[in-house]
C-alpha positions in Angstrom: 0.0 0.0 0.0 3.0 2.3 -0.1 1.9 3.6 -3.5 -1.0 5.4 -1.8 -0.3 8.8 -0.4 1.3 8.9 3.0 -1.2 11.5 4.3 -4.2 9.2 3.8 -2.3 6.3 5.4 -1.2 8.4 8.3 -4.7 9.9 8.7 -6.3 6.5 8.8 -3.8 5.2 11.3 -4.3 8.2 13.5 -8.1 8.6 13.2 -9.5 5.2 12.3 -11.3 4.8 15.6 -13.1 8.1 15.0 -14.2 7.2 11.5 -15.2 3.7 12.5 -17.2 5.1 15.4 -19.1 7.4 13.0 -20.3 4.3 11.2 -20.9 2.1 14.3 -23.0 4.8 15.9 -25.1 5.4 12.8 -23.8 9.0 12.3 -22.5 7.9 8.9 -23.8 5.3 6.5 -20.2 4.2 5.6 -16.8 4.4 7.2 -15.3 7.7 5.9 -11.7 7.9 4.7 -11.5 4.1 4.5 -9.6 3.1 1.3 -11.1 -0.1 -0.2 -7.8 -2.0 -0.1 -7.5 -1.2 3.6 -11.0 -2.4 4.2 -10.2 -5.7 2.5 -7.4 -6.2 5.0 -9.7 -6.2 8.0 -9.7 -9.5 9.9 -13.0 -11.4 10.3 -12.9 -10.3 13.9 -12.6 -6.6 13.0 -15.4 -6.7 10.6 -17.7 -8.6 12.9 -16.9 -6.2 15.8 -17.8 -3.2 13.6 -21.1 -4.9 12.4 -22.0 -5.9 15.9 -21.9 -2.3 17.1 -23.7 -1.1 14.0 -26.4 -3.7 13.6 -26.8 -5.0 17.2 -26.3 -8.4 18.6 -29.6 -10.0 17.6 -29.5 -8.9 14.0 -25.9 -10.0 13.6 -26.7 -13.4 15.3 -29.5 -14.0 12.8 -27.4 -12.8 9.8 -24.6 -15.3 10.7 -27.0 -18.2 10.6 -27.3 -19.6 7.1 -30.7 -21.1 8.0 -32.1 -17.7 8.7 -33.1 -15.0 6.2 -32.7 -11.3 6.8 -35.5 -9.5 4.9 -34.5 -7.5 1.8 -34.8 -3.7 2.1 -37.3 -3.9 -0.8 -39.3 -6.9 0.5 -43.0 -6.0 0.2 -42.5 -3.9 -3.0 -45.2 -4.9 -5.5 -42.8 -4.9 -8.5 -39.3 -4.0 -9.7 -39.9 -0.3 -10.1 -37.5 0.5 -7.3 -34.6 -0.5 -9.5 -35.3 2.5 -11.8 -33.7 4.9 -9.3 -31.0 2.7 -7.8 -27.3 3.6 -7.6 -25.7 0.2 -8.3 -22.1 -0.9 -7.6 -20.8 -3.9 -9.6 -18.4 -6.3 -7.9 -16.4 -9.0 -9.6 -15.8 -11.2 -6.5 -12.4 -12.3 -7.9 -11.1 -8.8 -7.4 -11.8 -8.9 -3.7 -11.1 -12.6 -3.2 -14.2 -14.1 -1.5 -17.9 -13.4 -0.9 -17.0 -12.4 2.7 -14.7 -9.6 1.4 -17.7 -8.0 -0.4 -19.0 -7.2 3.1 -15.7 -5.4 3.9 -15.9 -3.5 0.6 -19.5 -2.5 1.4 -18.2 -0.7 4.5 -16.6 1.9 2.1 -19.9 2.6 0.3 -22.4 5.2 1.4 -26.1 4.5 1.6 -26.6 6.3 -1.7 -25.1 3.3 -3.3 -28.0 1.1 -2.4 -27.6 -1.9 -4.7 -24.7 -4.3 -5.3 -24.5 -6.4 -8.4 -22.4 -9.6 -8.0 -20.8 -10.7 -11.3 -21.5 -14.4 -12.0 -21.3 -16.6 -8.9 -21.4 -20.0 -10.6 -18.6 -22.5 -11.0 -16.7 -21.6 -14.2 -15.5 -23.7 -17.1 -13.1 -23.1 -20.0 -10.5 -20.4 -19.3 -12.2 -19.9 -16.0 -14.6 -17.4 -17.5 -17.3 -16.3 -15.0 -19.7 -16.1 -17.9 -19.1 -19.7 -19.0 -20.8 -21.5 -16.1 -20.1 -25.2 -16.0 -22.6 -26.1 -13.3 -25.2 -24.7 -11.0 -22.7 -25.0 -8.1 -21.6 -21.9 -6.4 -18.0 -21.0 -7.4 -15.7 -22.7 -4.8 -13.0 -20.1 -5.3 -15.1 -17.6 -3.5 -14.9 -19.5 -0.2 -13.2 -17.6 2.6 -10.9 -19.8 4.7 -10.5 -17.2 7.5 -14.2 -16.9 7.9 -14.6 -20.6 8.2 -11.8 -20.7 10.8 -13.5 -18.0 12.9 -17.0 -19.3 12.4 -16.6 -23.1 11.9 -20.3 -23.5 11.1 -19.7 -21.6 7.8 -17.8 -24.4 6.3 -19.1 -24.3 2.7 -19.2 -21.6 0.1 -23.0 -21.9 -0.1 -23.4 -21.1 3.6 -21.0 -18.2 3.3 -22.9 -16.7 0.4 -26.2 -16.9 2.3 -24.6 -15.2 5.3 -23.1 -12.5 3.1 -26.5 -11.9 1.5 -28.0 -11.6 5.0 -25.4 -9.0 6.1 -25.7 -6.9 2.9 -29.5 -6.8 3.4 -29.0 -5.8 7.0 -26.6 -3.1 5.8 -29.5 -1.7 3.7 -28.3 -3.0 0.3 -30.2 -4.9 -2.4 -28.2 -7.5 -4.1 -28.4 -8.9 -7.7 -27.0 -11.9 -9.5 -26.1 -12.5 -13.1 -28.6 -14.7 -15.0 -26.8 -16.3 -18.0 -28.8 -17.8 -20.8 -25.9 -19.9 -21.9 -23.3 -22.3 -20.4 -19.8 -23.5 -20.9 -19.5 -25.4 -24.2 -19.5 -28.8 -22.4 -21.0 -27.9 -19.1 -22.5 -30.4 -16.8 -25.9 -29.1 -17.8 -25.1 -29.8 -21.5 -23.9 -33.3 -20.8 -26.8 -34.2 -18.4 -29.6 -32.6 -20.6 -28.5 -32.7 -24.3 -32.0 -32.0 -25.5 -31.9 -28.5 -24.0 -29.0 -27.5 -26.3 -28.1 -27.5 -30.0 -25.5 -30.0 -31.3 -23.6 -30.7 -34.5 -21.7 -33.8 -35.8 -18.4 -32.8 -37.2 -16.2 -34.7 -39.7 -12.8 -33.3 -38.8 -13.1 -29.6 -39.9 -16.5 -29.9 -41.7 -20.0 -29.9 -40.2 -21.4 -33.2 -41.3 -24.8 -32.9 -39.6 -26.5 -30.0 -38.0 -30.1 -31.4 -38.1 -32.5 -31.0 -35.2 -32.0 -34.5 -33.8 -28.2 -34.5 -33.4 -28.8 -34.3 -29.7 -30.0 -37.9 -29.9 -26.5 -39.0 -31.0 -25.1 -37.1 -28.0 -27.5 -38.9 -25.7 -26.6 -42.3 -27.1 -22.8 -41.6 -26.8 -23.2 -40.3 -23.3 -25.3 -43.4 -22.4 -22.8 -45.8 -23.8 -20.0 -44.1 -21.9 -22.0 -44.2 -18.7 -22.7 -47.9 -19.0 -19.0 -48.5 -19.6 -17.5 -46.5 -16.7 -20.5 -46.9 -14.3 -22.3 -44.4 -12.2 -20.0 -41.9 -10.4 -22.0 -42.3 -7.2 -21.8 -46.1 -7.3 -25.6 -46.5 -7.8 -26.9 -49.3 -10.0 -28.1 -48.2 -13.5 -31.4 -50.0 -13.5 -33.3 -47.6 -15.8 -33.4 -47.2 -19.6 -31.7 -44.4 -21.6 -35.0 -42.6 -22.2 -35.7 -42.5 -18.5 -32.2 -41.1 -17.7 -32.5 -38.3 -20.2 -36.2 -37.5 -19.6 -37.0 -33.9 -18.9 -39.8 -35.1 -16.6 -38.0 -34.5 -13.3 -40.5 -36.6 -11.4 -38.9 -39.6 -13.0 -35.2 -38.7 -12.2 -34.3 -35.4 -10.6 -31.6 -33.2 -12.1 -29.5 -33.7 -9.0 -29.7 -37.5 -9.2 -28.7 -37.4 -12.9 -25.7 -35.2 -12.1 -24.5 -37.4 -9.3 -24.7 -40.4 -11.6 -22.7 -38.7 -14.3 -20.2 -36.7 -12.2 -20.4 -37.7 -8.6 -20.9 -35.7 -5.4 -21.1 -31.9 -5.9 -18.3 -31.2 -3.4 -15.9 -33.6 -5.3 -14.6 -30.9 -7.7 -11.6 -32.9 -8.9 -13.6 -36.1 -9.4 -16.4 -34.2 -11.3 -13.9 -32.5 -13.5 -12.2 -35.8 -14.5 -15.5 -37.5 -15.2 -16.5 -34.5 -17.4 -13.2 -34.5 -19.3 -13.5 -38.2 -20.0 -17.0 -37.8 -21.3 -16.0 -34.8 -23.5 -13.2 -36.7 -25.1 -15.6 -39.6 -25.8 -18.0 -37.3 -27.5 -15.5 -35.2 -29.5 -13.8 -38.4 -30.7 -17.0 -39.1 -32.5 -17.3 -35.5 -33.8 -20.2 -34.7 -31.5 -20.2 -31.2 -30.0 -22.5 -28.3 -29.1 -23.1 -25.3 -31.3 -21.1 -22.3 -30.2 -23.1 -19.3 -28.9 -23.3 -16.3 -31.1 -24.0 -12.6 -30.7 -25.8 -10.1 -33.0 -27.5 -10.8 -36.3 -27.6 -13.2 -38.1 -27.1 -15.5 -34.9 -27.2 -18.7 -36.9 -25.8 -20.2 -40.1 -22.3 -21.4 -39.1 -19.4 -23.3 -40.6 -16.0 -24.4 -39.3 -12.9 -22.4 -40.1 -10.3 -25.2 -40.8 -7.4 -22.8 -40.4 -8.5 -21.5 -36.9 -8.0 -24.0 -34.1 -6.3 -24.6 -30.8 -4.8 -27.7 -29.3 -5.5 -28.0 -25.6 -3.4 -29.6 -22.8 -5.2 -33.0 -23.4 -4.3 -33.1 -27.1 -7.8 -32.2 -28.1 -8.3 -30.0 -31.2 -10.9 -27.3 -31.0 -12.0 -25.6 -34.2 -13.4 -22.1 -34.3 -16.9 -21.6 -35.9 -17.7 -18.6 -38.0 -20.8 -17.1 -39.7 -21.7 -18.0 -43.3 -22.9 -14.4 -43.8 -21.4 -12.2 -41.0 -22.7 -8.7 -40.3 -21.1 -5.8 -38.4 -21.4 -7.0 -34.8 -21.6 -10.8 -35.5 -19.5 -12.7 -33.0 -19.0 -16.4 -32.2 -18.1 -17.4 -28.6 -16.3 -20.7 -29.0 -16.2 -21.7 -25.3 -20.0 -21.1 -24.8 -23.2 -22.9 -25.8 -26.7 -21.4 -25.8 -29.8 -23.2 -24.7 -32.1 -24.6 -27.5 -35.1 -22.5 -26.7 -36.9 -23.2 -30.0 -37.3 -26.0 -32.4 -35.9 -25.6 -35.9 -37.7 -25.4 -39.2 -37.3 -28.1 -41.8 -35.0 -30.1 -39.6 -32.6 -27.1 -39.4 -31.6 -27.4 -43.0 -31.3 -23.6 -43.4 -30.5 -22.8 -39.7 -33.9 -21.2 -39.2 -35.8 -21.3 -35.9 -39.5 -21.9 -35.5 -40.6 -19.3 -33.0 -44.0 -20.9 -32.8 -42.5 -24.1 -31.4 -40.7 -23.4 -28.1 -38.6 -26.2 -26.6 -40.7 -26.1 -23.5 -38.4 -28.1 -21.2 -35.5 -25.7 -21.8 -37.6 -22.7 -20.6 -38.9 -24.6 -17.6 -35.4 -25.8 -16.7 -33.7 -22.4 -16.6 -36.6 -20.7 -14.9 -36.7 -23.3 -12.2 -32.9 -23.2 -11.6 -32.8 -19.4 -11.3 -35.8 -19.3 -9.0 -34.2 -22.0 -6.8 -31.1 -19.8 -6.5 -33.1 -16.6 -5.8 -35.1 -18.3 -3.1 -32.1 -20.0 -1.5 -30.0 -16.8 -1.2 -32.7 -14.1 -1.3 -31.5 -12.2 -4.3 -33.4 -9.0 -5.2 -32.7 -8.6 -8.9 -31.0 -10.2 -11.8 -28.7 -8.7 -14.4 -29.8 -10.4 -17.6 -26.6 -11.2 -19.5 -26.8 -10.5 -23.2 -30.3 -9.2 -22.9 -29.9 -7.4 -26.3 -30.3 -10.8 -28.0 -33.5 -10.7 -30.1 -33.3 -13.6 -32.6 -36.4 -12.9 -34.7 -35.4 -11.4 -38.1 -38.7 -9.4 -38.1 -38.0 -7.9 -34.7 -40.4 -7.6 -31.8 -43.7 -9.3 -32.8 -47.0 -7.5 -32.4 -48.1 -10.0 -29.8 -45.4 -10.7 -27.2 -46.1 -14.1 -25.8 -44.8 -16.0 -22.8 -42.1 -17.6 -24.9 -40.8 -14.4 -26.5 -37.6 -14.2 -24.4 -36.1 -16.4 -21.7 -35.0 -13.5 -19.4 -38.5 -12.1 -19.5 -39.9 -15.6 -18.6 -37.3 -16.0 -15.8 -38.3 -12.6 -14.2 -42.0 -13.5 -14.4 -41.4 -17.0 -13.0 -39.4 -15.7 -10.0 -41.9 -12.9 -9.3 -44.8 -15.4 -9.4 -43.1 -17.7 -6.9 -42.9 -15.6 -3.9 -40.7 -12.6 -4.9 -42.9 -9.9 -6.5 -40.2 -7.3 -5.9 -37.7 -9.2 -8.1 -36.3 -6.7 -10.7 -34.5 -7.0 -14.0 -31.4 -5.1 -14.9 -30.8 -5.7 -18.6 -27.4 -5.8 -20.3 -28.2 -3.9 -23.4 -26.3 -1.0 -25.0 -29.2 0.9 -26.6 -27.6 0.3 -30.0 -29.3 1.4 -33.3 -31.8 -1.0 -34.8 -30.5 -4.3 -36.2 -27.0 -3.9 -34.7 -26.9 -6.0 -31.5 -30.2 -7.7 -32.2 -32.9 -7.7 -34.9 -35.3 -4.9 -34.8 -35.5 -2.0 -32.3 -33.7 -2.6 -29.0 -35.9 -0.1 -27.3 -39.0 -2.0 -28.2 -37.2 -5.2 -27.2 -36.4 -3.8 -23.7 -40.1 -3.0 -23.2 -41.1 -6.4 -24.5 -38.9 -8.3 -22.1 -40.1 -6.3 -19.0 -36.7 -4.8 -18.2 -36.8 -2.4 -15.3 -33.5 -0.7 -16.2 -30.7 -1.2 -18.7 -27.0 -0.6 -18.7 -26.7 1.7 -21.7 -23.4 2.8 -23.2 -22.3 6.1 -21.7 -19.3 4.3 -20.3 -18.0 3.7 -23.8 -17.6 7.4 -24.7 -15.3 10.2 -23.9 -17.0 12.7 -21.6 -17.8 16.0 -23.4 -17.6 14.5 -26.9 -20.5 15.1 -29.2 -21.6 11.5 -29.0 -21.5 11.5 -25.2 -23.7 14.6 -25.0 -26.2 13.3 -27.6 -26.5 9.9 -25.8 -26.8 11.5 -22.4 -29.7 13.7 -23.7 -31.3 10.7 -25.5 -31.1 8.5 -22.4 -32.8 11.0 -20.3 -35.6 11.3 -22.9 -35.9 7.5 -22.8 -36.1 7.7 -19.0 -39.2 9.9 -19.3 -40.9 8.3 -22.4 -40.1 4.5 -22.1 -41.0 1.8 -19.6 -37.4 1.0 -18.8 -34.8 3.3 -17.2 -31.4 3.7 -18.9 -28.5 3.9 -16.4 -26.0 6.7 -16.1 -23.2 4.2 -16.3 -19.8 5.4 -15.0 -17.8 2.2 -15.6 -18.4 -1.5 -15.8 -16.1 -4.5 -15.3 -16.2 -5.0 -19.0 -14.9 -1.6 -19.7 -12.1 -1.7 -17.1 -9.9 -3.0 -19.8 -6.7 -1.7 -21.5 -8.6 -1.2 -24.8 -10.8 1.4 -23.1 -8.4 3.5 -21.1 -9.1 6.6 -23.3 -12.6 6.8 -21.9 -11.4 7.4 -18.3 -8.5 9.8 -18.7 -10.8 12.8 -18.4 -14.2 13.5 -17.1 -14.3 11.0 -14.3 -15.5 13.3 -11.7 -18.3 14.6 -14.0 -19.3 11.0 -14.4 -19.4 10.2 -10.8 -21.0 13.5 -9.6 -23.8 13.3 -12.2 -24.5 9.6 -11.6 -24.8 10.2 -7.9 -26.9 13.4 -7.8 -29.1 12.9 -10.8 -31.6 11.2 -8.5 -34.3 10.2 -10.9 -31.9 8.2 -13.1 -30.3 4.9 -12.0 -26.6 4.6 -12.1 -23.9 1.9 -12.3 -20.2 2.0 -11.3 -17.8 -0.8 -11.1 -15.5 -1.6 -8.2 -12.1 0.1 -8.5 -13.3 3.3 -10.2 -12.8 5.3 -7.0 -9.0 4.7 -7.2 -8.5 3.9 -10.9 -5.3 5.2 -12.4 -5.7 7.5 -15.5 -3.5 5.0 -17.4 -1.8 7.5 -19.8 0.0 4.3 -20.9 -1.1 0.7 -20.7 -0.8 -0.6 -17.2 0.0 -4.1 -15.9 -2.8 -6.6 -16.5 -3.5 -6.9 -12.8 -4.8 -3.3 -12.7 -7.7 -4.1 -14.9 -10.8 -5.7 -13.3 -12.0 -7.0 -16.7 -9.1 -9.4 -16.9 -10.4 -11.1 -13.7 -13.6 -12.1 -15.5 -11.3 -14.8 -17.0 -8.8 -17.0 -15.3 -6.3 -17.9 -18.0 -3.5 -20.0 -16.6 -0.8 -19.6 -19.3 0.8 -16.9 -21.4 -0.7 -17.9 -24.8 -2.9 -14.8 -24.4 -0.5 -12.3 -22.8 -2.9 -9.4 -23.0 -5.4 -11.3 -20.8 -3.4 -13.4 -18.4 -3.0 -12.3 -14.8 -0.4 -13.6 -12.4 -1.7 -12.5 -9.0 -4.5 -10.7 -7.2 -6.2 -7.5 -8.4 -4.0 -4.4 -8.0 -5.9 -1.4 -6.8 -5.1 2.0 -8.5 -3.5 4.8 -6.5 -5.4 7.8 -7.9 -5.7 9.3 -4.5 -6.9 12.7 -5.8 -9.9 11.0 -7.5 -10.6 9.1 -4.4 -10.6 12.3 -2.3 -12.9 14.1 -4.7 -15.3 11.1 -4.7 -15.2 11.0 -0.9 -16.1 14.7 -0.7 -19.1 14.0 -3.0 -20.2 11.0 -0.9 -19.7 12.9 2.4 -21.8 15.9 1.2 -24.5 13.6 -0.2 -24.9 12.2 3.3 -26.0 15.6 4.5 -28.7 16.1 1.9 -29.7 12.6 0.8 -33.0 12.4 2.8 -34.1 15.6 1.0 -33.2 14.6 -2.5 -33.3 10.8 -2.8 -35.5 9.8 -5.7 -36.5 13.4 -6.6 -37.5 14.1 -10.2 -35.1 16.4 -12.1 -35.9 19.8 -13.5 -33.3 20.9 -16.0 -31.9 24.4 -15.9 -29.3 23.6 -18.6 -30.1 20.3 -20.1 -27.6 17.9 -21.8 -27.2 18.8 -25.4 -24.5 20.0 -27.8 -25.1 23.7 -27.1 -23.4 23.7 -23.7 -20.3 22.4 -22.0 -22.1 21.9 -18.7 -25.4 20.8 -17.2 -27.4 22.4 -14.4 -30.4 20.9 -12.6 -32.7 21.2 -9.6 -35.9 19.3 -8.7 -39.5 19.5 -9.8 -40.6 19.5 -6.2 -38.5 22.2 -4.7 -35.7 21.0 -2.5 -33.7 24.2 -2.5 -30.7 22.6 -4.1 -29.1 23.4 -7.5 -26.4 21.1 -9.1 -24.0 22.0 -11.9 -21.4 19.8 -13.6 -18.9 20.7 -16.3 -17.8 18.2 -18.9 -14.3 19.8 -19.0 -14.0 20.6 -15.3 -14.5 24.3 -15.8 -17.8 26.1 -15.0 -18.5 29.7 -16.1 -19.0 32.3 -13.5 -22.6 32.9 -14.4 -24.8 29.8 -13.8 -28.5 29.8 -14.8 -30.7 29.2 -11.7 -28.3 30.8 -9.2 -27.5 34.2 -10.8 -30.7 36.1 -9.8 -31.4 34.6 -6.4 -29.7 34.4 -3.1 -27.6 31.2 -3.4 -25.1 29.8 -1.0 -22.4 27.7 -2.5 -22.2 24.5 -0.4 -19.9 22.2 -2.5 -17.3 22.8 -5.2 -14.8 20.3 -6.7 -13.4 20.0 -10.2 -16.2 21.7 -12.0 -18.9 20.2 -9.9 -20.9 22.5 -7.6 -24.0 22.5 -5.4 -25.9 25.5 -4.2 -28.6 26.1 -1.6 -31.2 28.7 -2.5 -31.7 30.8 0.5 
């Protein structure tokens, strides 16, 4: 931590008891002047002692019991409307090390950051990608050894996650999980339920068969392999193949099938070896899943015979590519998408029949997500790749139950005991027919999204495009049924390729996201200390690179060799701290208030000014460049007291 300024370090060492007491006594909603990397160094004892004084003995006792459930702050809400004015913080658990450390990090966040989005919590597969889930098991790497030593009853990662959810709820935060409509290319789900996914039969580097029924070949190959090696749990195989692969879970539950194929859930090494053996058996016969794709045309693939990798087991993996690629067409080789629809004409032309849903696939993913939400008490979902709309004609006039899986998941969870469950959609508000067929705005409304990520984080503050999008997003906020986020930075954009976005305008981003109280916002962990990166930094400074877990140097631009390295942009941290501290003073008066623009976002001005429709007495101004003019509309002709000023961001009180 020597890279951080000595004055902050000395101040914390000298005054940490004062700052901690402010939080423990309820005089502050967070521990002021606490740098996140310092918070992560707290022992379990320190954290529990702080929470004991803040929450009280009874609440802490209940929270630490994984059999108990601390109610969500939004329990009782009739729907997910609450998410439309939430200030969300995204946390890649790999960057902090464990679920428990998320609690430590939350001690640094003010109450104005009322939601925490946990990037995928599932056990990962190829290249360790968090978005390539290999099972419905919780990721074992997020287990905290120190917590288990201090509280021996918390001896599994599942128990620890439940306790962390309890504590975050007790601390006033809502918590969201990623819902991913795809899996690792050869996940346990794929191998246990082949009929829920698309398959091809390959003859070396040519697709020999991509008909609708190739999954039957996969079932036969898996069945023959199972009969040869025997059940992983030692149970007798007394049933027929059709019974084993039946989607009627009253015959054989999903858990039973997984134990037969792979063994006990906690036997990670054994499960992996069984899975690898089965994968090699399938691929030796040329049987494999169809890679997931993004953006139109979505389907119509062939193998590129010149693009392949040889893995550590001697297995050749060919890359698929589109027959007729368009601008944003992408193939994700390590991933497989659920087969949500049957195909037309036995898939001869790679066309889907949207009037024939593959009902078991919908039921399967809805039930799995609902089980997770119920078990851990999640408040919302971030719908991964929510921009996917596969119908070439766009959104249909009549949007039915089987229009979109994320929509169905949200409705299923809400209808099973969680009406407050909300939907945060990963869409970028792209022009029509770019990320999905048709109009993405119409698609967002059709899928019942409460809010969406948007793309402000992908533009330089003050540029013409940034100003136009800011104005457009606010128009959508008032005219559409979903709320675009004022997104500051995401884990996907904390990447060397996007350094240029965050070399200027960072304080404008944060100030506007925080104080524009009728617009939701999103900021990723690490932004508060992120270096400006005039030149490319080491990989360990970019949180995006911890979405993966590449174990070799074949991809040097992605591989990391140690824990996440926090930035040392102390001046940015100090400015953000001043904004948070001031927000504490006025938050009860302004939270959720509707904006009235005095200088609205457009290309005619280099700053924005706003107050509230219902008078609160406060006026806010923020400059794209960091420099405000002396004359500010709304404060020139009245008695105004300047209460806050930092880097082109100001707040006045009208007196």
